[in-house]
N, C-alpha and C positions, 0 to 999 in steps of 0.2 A: 975570566969567566972558562964554564966547563964543557965539555963536550954535549954537543946536541943529544936529547932525548928523543926518540921516537916516540909514536903512535900514541900519543896519552889523550886519554876520554874527560874533556872537560865537565863536572860532572853538575858543579854551580860556581854559582861568585859567592863572596865573602864580603864583609862589610867595609871594602877597602874597592872594592867594584874590582875585584881581583876573581881570575877564574879559577877555580878547584880543581885538581884529580885526584890520582891517589897513584902511589908507585914502593911498590915493596912493602905496604904498610903506611908509607908515611904520606902527609898530605903535600902536595907540592903547589903553591901560589903563582899562578902565571897571567903575569899584567898583558893586556888587551884580550885573551881569553873568553872564549863565552858559552854557556849552557849549552852542551849536543855537538859543540865542536870537536874533533881530533885535530890533534897537531902537532907540531914539533915545539920543545925549546929550550934553551941553554941554560939549567941552574948556576946562579954567582954568589946564594949565598945557600949553606947547608947546617942546623940544627940536627940533635939527635930525633926530635916528632914531625919536622916538617923541611922544607926546601925551598927558593923563591928563584923565581926563573923569568925568563924576557920571551916572549912571544917569537918562533921562528916562524913555520908556515902551517898556514892552516889547511889541514888536507880534505877538511869537508867543514863547510863552513854552516853556522845556525841560520835560520831561514830569516833570524831578529838583525842582522850583522846590516848597518846600513853605513852610508858614505859619512862620515863625521861634517858636519857644516862649517865650523869652525877652520880658517886655515892653520890656525896655531895649537891645533889639539893634538896630542902626546908628547907635546914640551911646554907646552904651559898646564903648571898642576888645578887649576880653577875647576875643571871635568873631568871626569872621565867615563864616564859612558857614551857620549856621542855617536860612539861606533854601536847602538845599540839600541832598536828602533824605541820611540816614548812609552810604548803602548806594553810593550816587555819590560821596562824598568820599571813600570807601577808593579807586574806583578813577582818579580822578581823583588822586591823591599815588602811586598806582603809576604811571602817566604818566608826571607829574613826576620820578620816581627813573629809570623807566627813560630819558626823554630828557636828563637831567642826566648820567648815564649814557654816551653816547652822543654829546652835543652837546660836553660839557664834557670828561671824560674816553676818549671814541673810545673805550670799550670796552660789548661789551654781556656778560651774565651767559648762561650756556650753558644756565641753567631759571629761570623766575620762579616764588619761591618762594609758597604762598597767603598773602593778607596777615591777616593777625593784625588781630583787632579784638575790642571787646566792649563792654561799657555805655557808650552816647551821651551821659547824665548823671547827675550829682551823683559825677564821678570827681574831682574836684580833690582830693589828701588835702593837696597845700602849696599855697602863695598868699601871695603877697606885696600886700596892698591897703593902694592909698596911701590919706590921711589928710590932709583937708585942713581947716582951719575958714574958713566962708565966712558972714558972717551975716547976708551980703544970700539965702543957701541957707536961714535958720531956725539953724544952725551946721555942726556937722561932718558931710563927706561922708568918707564908707570905703567904698571902695569899687577899681575899676581903672578906668584915664585916659582918656579920652571919644576916639572915634577920632581919630587923626592929631591930637592934641591935648594940651598940659599937663596940662589940666583934670582933675578926677576926676569922673567920670560921677555924676550924683542918681540913685540906686539905693539900694533897700531889699531887694532880691532878687538872687541869683544861680543860674541854673539847673544849672551846671558845679560850684558847690560843694555838697558834702551835703547836704541838706535842713537838719541841727542848723546847721549854719555858714550858710548861706543864709537862714537864719530870726536869725543875732544883727545882721546887717547896721545894723539900726535902730535895736535896742539898745547897741551901740559905737558910734552915731552919737550918742544920748542919754548915751551914759558919758562921751566925751571931749567932748562937748562943757560939760558941768560940768569938768573938770578945771583946774584952774591953769596947766600945760602944757598948752593944745589947740593954742596954736604954735605947740609946739615936738615936734610927734607928727609924726612926718613920715610911720610907716610902721609898720602890721599885721602884722605874717605869719603865718602858719597853719602849724600844723603836727599833722597828726590822725598817730598811734596806732590799732596794738586796744587797743580798752581803756582811751585816754586823750585828751582832744583840749589841744593848748596854743596861746597865743596870743601871740605876742613882739612886744611896744611897744619901737620904736627910742623912746629922748628923749632929744633935749639939752642939757634943764635935769635939776636933779634933782627927784622926789615933794616935796610938803609930805605933810606927816601924813594930813591930810584927805586928799590925793590916793591916800594907800598903802588907806587904808578903805576908800575907794569903787569899790578895783579889787580890794580880797578879798571885796565885800558880792559884785560881781558874780559874780567867779568863785564863790562860794555859790549864787547864783541861777542860773547858767547851767551847772552841772558842767562847767567847764572848767580847768584851768591857765594863769596869768599870768606870765607872765617878762616882766625889763625889760631890755635892751639898750642900755646909753649909750655905743658903744664899739663894735669890729669884733665881731666872729659871737662871737667867744671870752668875748666880755663879757656875754653872756646871762646870766643866772640870775635864779631865781623870785623873785615878790616877795614869798612868804612860807617857808617850814619844807614848808606843808601844800601846798605850788604842785609843789614837785618831785618831777620823775616821771622814771622811764624808758618811753620810745617805744620802740615794735619794731613791727616788721613780721613773719608769719610766712609763710614760700616752704613750705605742706605739705607739697608733691612731696619737698620733698628732708628734710626731718623740720628746718627751718632757721626758728629767733628769730633776728629780725637789729633790735639795740638800734642806735639813731639818738639825737645831741642834737637841740635844737628847730632851729634853725642849721645842721645840716649838708645837704650835698647829698644828698637820695632823688631817688626816681622820682614824680612826681608822681599817679602811677595806678596804687594797687596791684596793682588785679585784671588790669592789662594788664603791671605788670612780670610776676607769675608767669607766664605766657603766655612772655614774653618771656626769661627763664630758660630755661626749660622747652625755646624752639627753639635758643637760644644753646648749649643744652649737646647736642641732636643734632645739631647741624649739626658742633660743633667733636668730638666722641664724644671725649673724652678716656677714657683703659686707665691701670689699675694700670701702676704702674710710671714712666710718664711722666712727664718736666717741664713743666710749662705757665706761660707768664706769662698773667698779668693785668693789665695797664696801664692805667692810671687808674683804680684799684679804689675807690673812695672806703672804704666803711665795710664793704663785703666781698660784698656783691649777688651776683658772679656768683664770685669766689674761692670760697667754700665751696661753694657748689653741685659748683664741679670738684671738689673736694677728698673733695665725701661718694661723690663716681664713683670716688672710691680713686685717683689723680693727685698728685704734687706739685708746690703752687701757689706762683707767688711773686707774693703783690700787688703791685704797685709805685703810688707815689701821692705827690704832690708837698705834700700837709697834712700833717702832724708829727701834727696833733688828728685826724685823720681814720684813721690807721696806729695810731694808740692804741686806737681804738674799734674796728677792724677786728681787732686784734689780740685785743683781748677778748669778741669775736662768737667768733673762732674759738675760743679756749679755754672761752669756757660753751657752744658746740654741741661739745665734743670732737674740734676738728682740728688742735691747736696741732702735732700731730706732720706733719702733710700740709700746713697751710698756715701759710705764712711770711708777712712783711711788710717793703716795703721803703719809708724813703722816700726818693724822687729826684725831680727836678725834669725830666721829661719835653720840656719844652719849653727846655732848657739852650741858651744857645751856646759854640762854642769846645770841646766835648768831644760823644762820640757822646750821644746819652739811652741809650744800652743801656748804658753802658759799666760793665764790672763785675759787669752779670746772669747770665752763661755762657748756656749754651745752652741751647736747649728745643725740643722735638717738636711743640708746639705752641701758640697764644696767641691771647688774646682781646683787641680793645683798645675802650674806650669812651668815646671820647674828647670835649673841650667842644665847640662848632661852631666851631673853627677846626681841625678836625681835626688829623692827626698827620702831614704832609705830611716834616717832617723824621726823626723818628722810620721811616716804611718806606725813606725813601733810605736811613736805616744799620742795613738789617737786613743782617746778614750772606751771607756764601755756600751756609753750613751752615746757613742758620736756618727757623725752623722748616716742615715739612711742610704743615701748614692752620692758616688766621689767620682768624677771624673777626670782625667791625668792625660794630660797633654805635655807629650814626650818630643824631646829630640836625641834619644839615646834607649834603640831599644834592648842594651842592655841591661841600663840600670831601671827602664821600666820592669824588664822581665825579674828583678831582683825584687824588687819594691812589690810587684803583682805578686812573689809568692810570699813577704810579709803579708800584705792584707789577704788572703784567701788563707793558708796557712797557720795563720797567727792570729790574726784580727774577725777574723770571721765573715768575711768578702766574699762573693760571685764574682768573677770576671764574666759579667753579661755576657760583653761585645768589644771588639777591637778592631784596629783598621787604620789604612797607611795612608797619611797625607804626602803630596808630592810635593812639597813646598821647595824643593831645590830640586830641579830637573836635571838630569845632564851628569849626579853628581851620585857617590853613594849614601847618601847623608837622609838618613831613616828616619822622617817626621812622625807621630803617629797619637792616636786617641783612641784612649778605654776606658770602657764606665762599669764598676763595680760596685755589687749591691747589698746590703744587708736586710735581713729580714727583721722586724721586730721594732 
């Protein structure tokens, strides 16, 4: 640990939620510091262009600094911003988005969309909990990793999980500690739907019959469904027939019920997802008779809402299992005549990601963190007049926006943040691109 540095002014936050100050022309990244604060810190990593430091004293405190709600904050790596007022978190994420668009993509939106935000606690309906059996800690640990560590935080509650799931952390620790395979159970995945809660146990060895009995008793006692996953996500299956369930979430504004499997990708924050779909549809403005593409469509989250507006929509997804699930969702919601789904690798090399899909009037993209640069480069000259881009990484959104604006002739009409993950530095956003002609 280096000597303390005195009286640095924190100018901003970086994309990991660290305070950013400057000293001798170098950026200093300070864990736990907030914009506007004057702090001392101790440098523990030096590089030619930057330094990384731990927070010492806060000599001048930000008015947005608050007392973290979770007793594990600072040790658990699940949250990085609980010490910052929730409204200030949203404002800072908006700045991160705008800075990324300009400094990476050299683009600015014509207008900034009002930020979308909602409940700040108990919002996480999906989570991957790490499991590790540590006799020195009294048995199994179940939770998130410690901050900047592969160790599992010693925690018995979590403020971003719904209270009923937070309350299960201690019982889960006791359950795992008593299993014969406690050293071969690395992960428990949480998947919550409307009317059913599922826990998926990732197992590396088969259960003994006594283990299965313990799991069934736990499920009955705590009103949850338990699945075992011995291999890939498709291998997940209920411990017993009584645990099998259809998970779903609703989008009431569009009269939709969307089913998903416990290991399918879905948004973690159901309340925010409903608002995000509403915003996306308002920006996309699909019209009856138009042909629309929904790329990286998953189980049909946006696809079916587009179809409900009367447009013909093609959902494209690389996972055959998700395509099957989306097709069933279209059938069950009475939208098969308007919504169809195609299995296609949108990251494939050697051919256009859009080959064979035809022409579209409008397009929605919701790619993973890597973005969709090859896809936007492949847009034809007669491509969609309007494109709505839902992003989970402002850096790749900015890169792709540069291609759309500078190479494909689009205008970045609007962009704004979606606070899908309160108390974390994760920046979800939405942008709309328009092209004349």
